[in-house]
N, C-alpha and C positions, 0 to 999 in steps of 0.2 A: 269626084269632082264636087258633087253636092256636099260631102262630108267636109271638104276643104273650105267651101264657101261658109258653111255654118261655123266653122273654126274661126273663120275671119270675122263673121257677125258678131261671134260672142266676144271676141277681143276689142271690136268697136263698142260693144255695150259696157266694157269695164268702167269707164268714167259714169255712166248712167247707174250702174250698179253701185259704186262708191257713194254717189250723192243720195240714192235712193236708201242705202244703208244708213245714212246720217240722218236723214229726214224721219225715217221710221223710228229711229232711236230718240229722235227729239219727240215724236208723238207717244211713244211709249212713256218717256219721262215725264211728259206732261199729263197723262193719264194716271201714271203711278205716284205723281206728286200729291194726289188725294190718298192720304194715309190709309183710310179704310179701304179703298180700292186696291192699293198696293199690297195690303195683308191679305185681302180675300185671294187675289190672282195668284200671289207668290204661294200661298198656303196649297191652293189646289194644284199649282204646279209640282211643289214639293212632295204631296201626297202621292200624286200619280208617280213620282219617280221612286218613291220609297216602296211602294206596292210593286211596281214593275221589276226592281232590281232585289227586292226582298222576298216577294212571295209568288207574283204572277205576272206573266209578261204580256198578257192581254193579245196573244197572237191571233186568235181566231177573229176576235172583233176587229182587229187591224187587217187582216187578210179580207175578209168581207167589205170592208170600206175601201179597201184598195181595189179590189175587182170590181165592185160598184161603180166606183170612180171612172176607171177604165172604159166600163160599158156605158156610162152616162156620156163621157167624152166622144165616144165612139158614135153614139146616136146623134149628138149635136153636130158631128161632123157628116153625118149622112151615112154611116158605115151600117152594115147589116150585121147583128149579132147572131152567130150560129151556135154558141155553147158558152156557159159560164159554169166554172167549178170553183168552191171555196172550201179549203181544207184546214185542218189546225195549224199548219205551218207554211202552206203554200196554196196557190190557186192560179186559174188562168182564165182568160176570156178569149174566145176565138172568134174572129170578124173577118169579113171578106177583104179589108184593107186598113191601113192605118197609117198615121201621121206622127209627128213630133209631139204636137198637142196631146193626143190620145195617149201615147205612150208615157209621158211625164206627167200628167194630170196627176196622178195619186200622190206625187211627191210635193205638190204644191197646192193642192186644194185639201185643206184639213176639213173632212166631210164633217165628223162630230162637232168641232167648232162652229162651222157654219150653221149646223142644225140648232146648236145652243143659242147662236145669236138671233138666228130668225125666229125662234120660239119667244124670245124676248122681245124683238122689235114688232112683230106680229101681234103677239099677245097683248103688248102695250097699247096697241091701237084700241082694243075693246076693254081692258081693265088696267088700271094704273099699277104697274109692276114696279114702281120706283122703291118701295119698301122691301122689294126682292132683290133689287140689283146686286147686292153682294153675294147672293147665291148663285145668281148667273155669272159673276165675275170668278167665283170659285171654280165653277164647272167650265168656264172659259180657260182658266189657268190649268185645270186638270186636263182637258182635251188638247190644249195647246202644247203641253208638255208631251202628252200621248203622241201628237202627230210628230214633234221634232225628234223624239227619242226614237220612235218606230222607224221614221225616214232615215234617220243616221245609221240606225242598224241595218236596214234593208240596202242602203247604198253602199255602206264601207265594211260590213261584216262579211260580205259574199260578193263574188263577181258578178255583178247585177246586169244581165244582157239587155234590160230596158234601155240602158245609157248608150251602148253601142247602136242598138236599133234606133234611137232617136236622132243620131248624128255624131256621136263621139262623146267621151268623158268630158272634155273642156266645156263644150258646147251644152252639155245636159246640166252640169254643175252649176254653171253660171246662170242659164235659164231658172233652174229650180230655185236657187238662191234669191234671184230677182223677183221671181213670181211669189216666192214666199213672203219677201218683205211687202210686196203690194197687197197682197191677200190680207196679211196682218194688219196693214193700215186701214183697210177699208172695213175690216171686222171692229177694230177699236172705233171707228168712226160710228159704226152702228151702236155701239154701246155707249159712246160719249160724243154724240153729235155736237154738242156745245163747246167741246173741248178741242176736238181735232179738226183743224184747217185743212182739208186735203187739197183744196185749190192752191192755196199759198205754197204748200209743200210741193206740189207739182211744178209750179212755176220755178221754185229754187233748184229742183232736179233738172228742168229743162234748160234752164238758163247757165247753170252750173256745167251742165254736159256740153252746151253750145262753146262756152269760154275755154273749156278744156281743149276742145277740137280746133277752135281757133287759134289758140296758142301753139297747138302742135302743128297744124298747116302752116302758120307763118313761119315757124322754126325751120320747117323742111324747106319752104320756099327760098327763105334767107339762104339757108345753107346751099342750096342748090345755086341760087343767083351768085354767091360768093365764090363758089367753085368753079363757076364758069368764068 
């Protein structure tokens, strides 16, 4: 029953996902409108992709961050960690209980990207890091590419039990995509606070979602009334 309810909840979120995708795309275009920023970010992303597919796939660093994110999410939810294992190609976290957030967290929390942005934001409080912004943008692009390539590989190149455990593939994929978009927007806000207007973007997502459901509900009600 819970799996079916999660499936319905995921369908309800589809309009929100659409508008969040549109707004995150708008934010990304605004940021990449700065030519130097675009070059640094895209260069970092392409270099990681080239290394990943041509030389080394960074499997152990990914497995490490994947399992650490599981563990951190579990601790945030009050779960007790029993054991953590990190191998070359796989790992696991044993805990006394879990939920959808704990299971899906590694797929939408880009750990290395967050560490990079935090290093910039916190470091900038003490030292002016503006001259080094392009370096951080390069690293952000590098680790963003790392996150999405590794996530895609993990989700679609093997039968991933995490998706079933979280509530089914439809629910899991929609939540992963939606949360990735939100996290990306937040990280870009951290790097470009003067360019990214999260409040305005959130309002457009909210009212866009409301209007879609208003139209759908009115259509259903009118259809029922006319049928009667």
